[in-house]
C-alpha positions as a Markdown table, in Angstrom:
| # | Residue | x | y | z |
|---|---|---|---|---|
| 1 | Unk | -19.6 | -8.0 | -13.4 |
| 2 | Unk | -17.9 | -7.6 | -18.0 |
| 3 | Unk | -14.4 | -8.1 | -18.2 |
| 4 | Unk | -14.0 | -6.0 | -21.7 |
| 5 | Unk | -12.4 | -8.1 | -24.2 |
| 6 | Unk | -9.0 | -6.4 | -24.2 |
| 7 | Unk | -8.2 | -7.1 | -20.9 |
| 8 | Unk | -6.1 | -10.7 | -20.7 |
| 9 | Unk | -4.8 | -10.5 | -16.9 |
| 10 | Unk | -1.1 | -10.5 | -18.0 |
| 11 | Unk | -1.0 | -6.3 | -17.6 |
| 12 | Unk | -0.5 | -8.0 | -14.0 |
| 13 | Unk | 3.1 | -7.3 | -11.9 |
| 14 | Unk | 4.6 | -10.1 | -12.2 |
| 15 | Unk | 4.7 | -10.6 | -7.9 |
| 16 | Unk | 1.5 | -10.4 | -8.2 |
| 17 | Unk | 1.3 | -13.0 | -10.8 |
| 18 | Unk | 3.4 | -15.1 | -8.0 |
| 19 | Unk | 1.1 | -15.5 | -5.4 |
| 20 | Unk | -1.9 | -16.0 | -8.2 |
| 21 | Unk | 0.5 | -19.2 | -9.2 |
| 22 | Unk | -1.2 | -21.2 | -5.7 |
| 23 | Unk | -4.5 | -21.4 | -7.5 |
| 24 | Unk | -6.2 | -23.3 | -11.0 |
| 25 | Unk | -4.9 | -22.0 | -13.8 |
| 26 | Unk | -8.4 | -21.2 | -15.1 |
| 27 | Unk | -9.1 | -19.2 | -11.8 |
| 28 | Unk | -6.0 | -17.5 | -11.6 |
| 29 | Unk | -6.4 | -16.3 | -15.2 |
| 30 | Unk | -10.0 | -14.9 | -13.9 |
| 31 | Unk | -8.5 | -13.4 | -10.5 |
| 32 | Unk | -6.0 | -11.6 | -12.5 |
| 33 | Unk | -8.5 | -9.7 | -15.0 |
| 34 | Unk | -10.8 | -8.5 | -12.8 |
| 35 | Unk | -7.4 | -7.2 | -10.8 |
| 36 | Unk | -6.6 | -5.4 | -13.7 |
| 37 | Unk | -10.2 | -3.7 | -14.1 |
| 38 | Unk | -9.7 | -2.8 | -9.7 |
| 39 | Unk | -6.6 | -1.3 | -11.1 |
| 40 | Unk | -8.0 | 0.2 | -14.4 |
| 41 | Unk | -11.2 | 1.8 | -12.7 |
| 42 | Unk | -9.3 | 3.1 | -8.9 |
| 43 | Unk | -8.8 | 6.9 | -9.9 |
| 44 | Unk | -11.5 | 8.0 | -12.2 |
| 45 | Unk | -13.9 | 5.2 | -11.3 |
| 46 | Unk | -13.4 | 3.8 | -7.3 |
| 47 | Unk | -17.1 | 2.2 | -7.5 |
| 48 | Unk | -16.5 | 0.3 | -10.3 |
| 49 | Unk | -12.8 | -0.7 | -9.2 |
| 50 | Unk | -14.4 | -1.6 | -5.8 |
| 51 | Unk | -17.1 | -3.6 | -7.7 |
| 52 | Unk | -14.2 | -5.9 | -9.3 |
| 53 | Unk | -12.5 | -6.1 | -6.3 |
| 54 | Unk | -15.2 | -7.9 | -5.1 |
| 55 | Unk | -15.2 | -10.1 | -7.4 |
| 56 | Unk | -12.0 | -10.5 | -6.8 |
| 57 | Unk | -12.5 | -11.4 | -3.5 |
| 58 | Unk | -14.8 | -13.7 | -3.8 |
| 59 | Unk | -12.7 | -15.6 | -6.2 |
| 60 | Unk | -9.4 | -15.7 | -4.1 |
| 61 | Unk | -9.6 | -14.1 | 0.0 |
| 62 | Unk | -6.7 | -16.2 | 0.9 |
| 63 | Unk | -4.4 | -14.5 | -1.0 |
| 64 | Unk | -2.4 | -11.2 | -0.4 |
| 65 | Unk | -2.0 | -9.7 | -3.2 |
| 66 | Unk | -6.2 | -9.2 | -3.6 |
| 67 | Unk | -6.7 | -8.3 | 0.2 |
| 68 | Unk | -4.8 | -5.5 | -0.3 |
| 69 | Unk | -6.5 | -4.9 | -4.0 |
| 70 | Unk | -10.2 | -4.9 | -1.9 |
| 71 | Unk | -8.4 | -3.0 | 0.4 |
| 72 | Unk | -7.5 | 0.1 | -2.1 |
| 73 | Unk | -10.5 | 0.2 | -3.7 |
| 74 | Unk | -12.6 | 0.2 | -0.5 |
| 75 | Unk | -10.6 | 2.8 | 0.0 |
| 76 | Unk | -10.6 | 5.2 | -2.7 |
| 77 | Unk | -15.2 | 4.4 | -2.5 |
| 78 | Unk | -14.1 | 5.8 | 1.2 |
| 79 | Unk | -15.7 | 2.2 | 2.9 |
| 80 | Unk | -12.9 | 3.2 | 5.2 |
| 81 | Unk | -14.1 | 0.5 | 8.2 |
| 82 | Unk | -13.6 | -2.0 | 5.5 |
| 83 | Unk | -10.4 | -1.0 | 3.7 |
| 84 | Unk | -9.0 | -1.1 | 7.4 |
| 85 | Unk | -9.9 | -5.3 | 7.7 |
| 86 | Unk | -8.4 | -5.7 | 4.0 |
| 87 | Unk | -5.1 | -4.0 | 5.1 |
| 88 | Unk | -5.1 | -5.8 | 8.1 |
| 89 | Unk | -5.0 | -9.2 | 6.4 |
| 90 | Unk | -3.2 | -8.7 | 4.1 |
| 91 | Unk | -0.7 | -7.4 | 6.5 |
| 92 | Unk | -1.3 | -10.8 | 9.0 |
| 93 | Unk | -0.4 | -12.7 | 5.6 |
| 94 | Unk | 3.1 | -11.8 | 4.4 |
| 95 | Unk | 3.9 | -9.6 | 7.6 |
| 96 | Unk | 4.8 | -6.5 | 6.1 |
| 97 | Unk | 4.7 | -2.9 | 7.2 |
| 98 | Unk | 3.9 | -1.3 | 3.6 |
| 99 | Unk | 0.8 | -0.9 | 4.2 |
| 100 | Unk | 0.9 | 0.7 | 7.5 |
| 101 | Unk | 0.3 | 4.7 | 6.5 |
| 102 | Unk | -2.6 | 4.0 | 4.5 |
| 103 | Unk | -4.6 | 2.2 | 7.9 |
| 104 | Unk | -3.9 | 4.8 | 9.6 |
| 105 | Unk | -5.4 | 7.3 | 7.4 |
| 106 | Unk | -8.1 | 4.4 | 7.7 |
| 107 | Unk | -8.0 | 5.4 | 11.3 |
| 108 | Unk | -8.6 | 9.3 | 9.9 |
| 109 | Unk | -11.2 | 8.1 | 7.9 |
| 110 | Unk | -12.9 | 7.0 | 10.8 |
| 111 | Unk | -12.6 | 9.6 | 12.8 |
| 112 | Unk | -9.9 | 8.6 | 15.0 |
| 113 | Unk | -7.0 | 10.6 | 14.4 |
| 114 | Unk | -5.6 | 10.1 | 17.6 |
| 115 | Unk | -5.4 | 6.9 | 16.7 |
| 116 | Unk | -3.6 | 7.7 | 13.7 |
| 117 | Unk | -1.1 | 9.4 | 16.3 |
| 118 | Unk | -1.0 | 7.4 | 17.9 |
| 119 | Unk | 0.1 | 4.6 | 14.7 |
| 120 | Unk | 2.8 | 7.4 | 13.8 |
| 121 | Unk | 4.9 | 7.1 | 16.8 |
| 122 | Unk | 4.2 | 3.3 | 16.5 |
| 123 | Unk | 7.8 | 0.8 | 16.1 |
| 124 | Unk | 6.4 | -0.3 | 12.2 |
| 125 | Unk | 7.9 | 3.2 | 11.1 |
| 126 | Unk | 10.7 | 3.0 | 11.5 |
| 127 | Unk | 10.6 | -0.2 | 9.3 |
| 128 | Unk | 9.4 | 1.5 | 6.8 |
| 129 | Unk | 11.3 | 3.0 | 3.6 |
| 130 | Unk | 11.7 | 6.5 | 2.7 |
| 131 | Unk | 8.7 | 6.8 | 0.7 |
| 132 | Unk | 6.7 | 5.1 | 3.8 |
| 133 | Unk | 7.8 | 7.3 | 6.5 |
| 134 | Unk | 6.9 | 10.4 | 3.6 |
| 135 | Unk | 3.4 | 9.1 | 4.2 |
| 136 | Unk | 3.8 | 8.7 | 7.0 |
| 137 | Unk | 4.5 | 12.2 | 8.4 |
| 138 | Unk | 1.0 | 13.1 | 6.1 |
| 139 | Unk | -0.8 | 11.0 | 7.7 |
| 140 | Unk | 0.1 | 12.7 | 10.7 |
| 141 | Unk | 0.2 | 16.1 | 9.7 |
| 142 | Unk | -3.5 | 15.9 | 8.6 |
| 143 | Unk | -4.3 | 13.9 | 11.9 |
| 144 | Unk | -2.9 | 16.9 | 13.7 |
| 145 | Unk | -5.5 | 19.6 | 11.3 |
| 146 | Unk | -8.3 | 16.8 | 11.7 |
| 147 | Unk | -7.9 | 17.6 | 15.9 |
| 148 | Unk | -7.4 | 21.4 | 14.9 |
| 149 | Unk | -3.8 | 21.1 | 15.6 |
| 150 | Unk | -2.7 | 23.9 | 12.8 |
| 151 | Unk | 0.6 | 24.8 | 13.9 |
| 152 | Unk | 1.8 | 21.1 | 14.8 |
| 153 | Unk | 0.7 | 20.1 | 11.8 |
| 154 | Unk | 3.2 | 22.7 | 9.8 |
| 155 | Unk | 6.0 | 21.6 | 12.5 |
| 156 | Unk | 5.3 | 18.3 | 11.5 |
| 157 | Unk | 5.6 | 17.6 | 8.0 |
| 158 | Unk | 8.6 | 20.3 | 8.3 |
| 159 | Unk | 11.8 | 17.7 | 8.0 |
| 160 | Unk | 14.4 | 16.6 | 5.8 |
| 161 | Unk | 12.9 | 15.5 | 3.1 |
| 162 | Unk | 10.8 | 18.6 | 2.5 |
| 163 | Unk | 13.7 | 20.8 | 3.0 |
| 164 | Unk | 15.5 | 18.6 | 0.0 |
| 165 | Unk | 16.0 | 20.6 | -3.9 |
| 166 | Unk | 15.9 | 16.2 | -4.8 |
| 167 | Unk | 12.8 | 15.9 | -6.8 |
| 168 | Unk | 11.5 | 12.6 | -5.6 |
| 169 | Unk | 7.9 | 10.7 | -6.0 |
| 170 | Unk | 6.4 | 12.0 | -3.3 |
| 171 | Unk | 8.5 | 15.8 | -3.6 |
| 172 | Unk | 5.1 | 17.2 | -4.7 |
| 173 | Unk | 2.5 | 16.0 | -2.4 |
| 174 | Unk | 4.7 | 16.5 | 0.7 |
| 175 | Unk | 5.3 | 20.2 | -0.3 |
| 176 | Unk | 1.2 | 20.7 | -1.7 |
| 177 | Unk | 0.4 | 19.5 | 1.7 |
| 178 | Unk | 3.1 | 21.9 | 3.5 |
| 179 | Unk | 1.7 | 24.9 | 1.5 |
| 180 | Unk | -1.8 | 23.7 | 2.4 |
| 181 | Unk | -1.0 | 24.2 | 5.9 |
| 182 | Unk | 0.5 | 27.3 | 6.0 |
| 183 | Unk | -2.5 | 28.6 | 4.3 |
| 184 | Unk | -5.0 | 27.1 | 6.7 |
| 185 | Unk | -2.7 | 29.2 | 9.5 |
| 186 | Unk | -3.1 | 32.9 | 7.4 |
| 187 | Unk | 0.4 | 32.3 | 6.2 |
| 188 | Unk | -0.1 | 33.4 | 2.9 |
| 189 | Unk | 2.7 | 34.4 | 1.4 |
| 190 | Unk | 4.5 | 31.3 | 2.7 |
| 191 | Unk | 2.0 | 29.5 | 1.2 |
| 192 | Unk | 2.2 | 30.8 | -2.3 |
| 193 | Unk | 6.5 | 29.7 | -2.3 |
| 194 | Unk | 5.2 | 26.0 | -1.4 |
| 195 | Unk | 2.5 | 26.1 | -3.7 |
| 196 | Unk | 4.5 | 27.1 | -6.5 |
| 197 | Unk | 7.7 | 24.7 | -5.6 |
| 198 | Unk | 5.2 | 21.6 | -5.8 |
| 199 | Unk | 4.4 | 22.4 | -9.3 |
| 200 | Unk | 8.1 | 22.5 | -9.7 |
| 201 | Unk | 8.0 | 18.7 | -8.6 |
| 202 | Unk | 4.9 | 18.0 | -10.0 |
| 203 | Unk | 5.8 | 16.2 | -13.2 |
| 204 | Unk | 2.4 | 14.2 | -13.6 |
| 205 | Unk | -0.4 | 16.1 | -12.4 |
| 206 | Unk | -0.6 | 14.3 | -9.3 |
| 207 | Unk | -2.3 | 17.5 | -7.5 |
| 208 | Unk | -4.4 | 21.0 | -8.3 |
| 209 | Unk | -1.0 | 23.5 | -7.0 |
| 210 | Unk | -0.7 | 24.8 | -10.5 |
| 211 | Unk | -5.0 | 25.6 | -10.0 |
| 212 | Unk | -4.0 | 26.7 | -6.0 |
| 213 | Unk | -1.4 | 28.8 | -7.1 |
| 214 | Unk | -3.3 | 30.8 | -9.5 |
| 215 | Unk | -5.4 | 30.9 | -7.1 |
| 216 | Unk | -3.7 | 33.2 | -4.6 |
| 217 | Unk | -2.7 | 34.9 | -7.2 |
| 218 | Unk | -6.0 | 35.6 | -8.6 |
| 219 | Unk | -5.8 | 34.4 | -11.3 |
| 220 | Unk | -9.5 | 32.3 | -12.6 |
| 221 | Unk | -9.7 | 29.9 | -15.0 |
| 222 | Unk | -13.0 | 30.0 | -17.8 |
| 223 | Unk | -13.7 | 26.3 | -19.7 |
| 224 | Unk | -13.1 | 27.0 | -23.5 |
| 225 | Unk | -16.2 | 24.3 | -24.1 |
| 226 | Unk | -18.9 | 26.3 | -21.4 |
| 227 | Unk | -17.7 | 30.2 | -23.1 |
| 228 | Unk | -17.9 | 29.0 | -26.9 |
| 229 | Unk | -21.0 | 27.1 | -26.0 |
| 230 | Unk | -22.7 | 30.2 | -24.7 |
| 231 | Unk | -21.4 | 32.2 | -27.6 |
| 232 | Unk | -23.4 | 29.9 | -29.8 |
| 233 | Unk | -26.3 | 30.3 | -27.4 |
| 234 | Unk | -26.7 | 34.3 | -28.2 |
| 235 | Unk | -25.6 | 33.7 | -31.8 |
| 236 | Unk | -28.4 | 30.9 | -32.1 |
| 237 | Unk | -30.5 | 33.7 | -30.0 |
| 238 | Unk | -29.9 | 37.2 | -32.4 |
| 239 | Unk | -30.1 | 35.3 | -35.8 |
| 240 | Unk | -33.9 | 33.4 | -34.7 |
| 241 | Unk | -36.6 | 34.9 | -36.4 |
| 242 | Unk | -39.3 | 37.3 | -34.5 |
| 243 | Unk | -42.3 | 36.0 | -33.6 |
| 244 | Unk | -45.1 | 37.1 | -34.5 |
| 245 | Unk | -48.6 | 36.5 | -32.7 |
| 246 | Unk | -51.9 | 37.3 | -34.0 |
| 247 | Unk | -54.2 | 38.4 | -31.5 |
| 248 | Unk | -57.7 | 40.2 | -31.5 |
| 249 | Unk | -58.0 | 43.4 | -29.4 |
| 250 | Unk | -61.0 | 44.3 | -28.5 |
| 251 | Unk | -60.6 | 48.7 | -28.4 |
| 252 | Unk | -62.4 | 51.3 | -27.0 |
| 253 | Unk | -62.6 | 53.8 | -29.7 |
| 254 | Unk | -61.8 | 54.2 | -33.7 |
| 255 | Unk | -59.9 | 51.3 | -34.3 |
| 256 | Unk | -61.8 | 47.9 | -35.0 |
| 257 | Unk | -59.3 | 45.0 | -36.0 |
| 258 | Unk | -55.8 | 42.6 | -35.6 |
| 259 | Unk | -52.9 | 44.0 | -33.7 |
| 260 | Unk | -49.8 | 42.5 | -34.9 |
| 261 | Unk | -47.5 | 42.1 | -31.6 |
| 262 | Unk | -43.8 | 41.4 | -32.2 |
| 263 | Unk | -42.1 | 39.3 | -29.5 |
| 264 | Unk | -38.4 | 39.4 | -29.6 |
| 265 | Unk | -36.9 | 36.9 | -27.5 |
| 266 | Unk | -33.5 | 37.9 | -25.8 |
| 267 | Unk | -31.1 | 34.8 | -24.1 |
| 268 | Unk | -28.3 | 35.8 | -22.1 |
| 269 | Unk | -25.4 | 33.1 | -21.7 |
| 270 | Unk | -23.7 | 33.5 | -18.3 |
| 271 | Unk | -20.1 | 31.6 | -19.2 |
| 272 | Unk | -19.1 | 29.4 | -15.8 |
| 273 | Unk | -15.7 | 29.5 | -14.8 |
| 274 | Unk | -14.6 | 25.6 | -13.4 |
| 275 | Unk | -11.4 | 24.9 | -10.9 |
| 276 | Unk | -9.8 | 22.3 | -11.5 |
| 277 | Unk | -9.7 | 20.6 | -7.7 |
| 278 | Unk | -8.8 | 17.4 | -6.4 |
| 279 | Unk | -11.3 | 15.5 | -3.9 |
| 280 | Unk | -8.3 | 14.2 | -1.7 |
| 281 | Unk | -8.2 | 14.7 | 1.5 |
| 282 | Unk | -6.8 | 18.3 | 1.1 |
| 283 | Unk | -3.3 | 16.7 | 0.1 |
| 284 | Unk | -2.4 | 15.2 | 3.2 |
| 285 | Unk | -3.6 | 11.9 | 3.2 |
| 286 | Unk | -1.1 | 8.8 | 2.8 |
């Protein structure tokens, strides 16, 4: 796959670069460039990222960072079976438990929420750092919802991290998941409160909490571009010259001749209201 000229491979993390030192210099550079493309595209173009990850995998399948990148690219493309296989391979190579939550979420994606819950109760969870434990809680809550256990999902999310007033990288997503779980059982007032708290913590726009909050408040967002295009179309239709259609009318009567008929073209432009939303798995994936 083509690599843009501005990609040098030097953009990768130092830890990944260290892993690539085991490869010949030219090969390492090629792998690095493909990994950079995976990172660049994974949010906006998951399939494109997946394509670059397959190239990197073909070049260096014995490098843990490559297997991990391939796993995340497959995960973003909802290829959960493939993602799980890559994550397992990376874990075998490194011996770490960092991928445990996303591996459990792959089980959810494969329709096995019970397996995800089993993983949430495994000894590996205690080896996770705080961020990993929060991710595991989000996955477990999502698994509960998959199984129709809505109240249990709410209880699963209730934790010191949720109650804390400090803002951490996971805070917005945790509050969002809790608000969404509350809304799922009809506790709209509480859900609104927690969506508002999620907005306060969402400094980088990682959730659509503001849109969900506005929706609960009955606010609709209209796409300004669509609205302006609709106005332009209406203006154009009003300014358009009338079409003259000449035709011979055979009328039984005293008047024979040409009848001039003016036809006005009326065009109504309907504006469309677009709401933003995540494709995420209800905000509760790991």
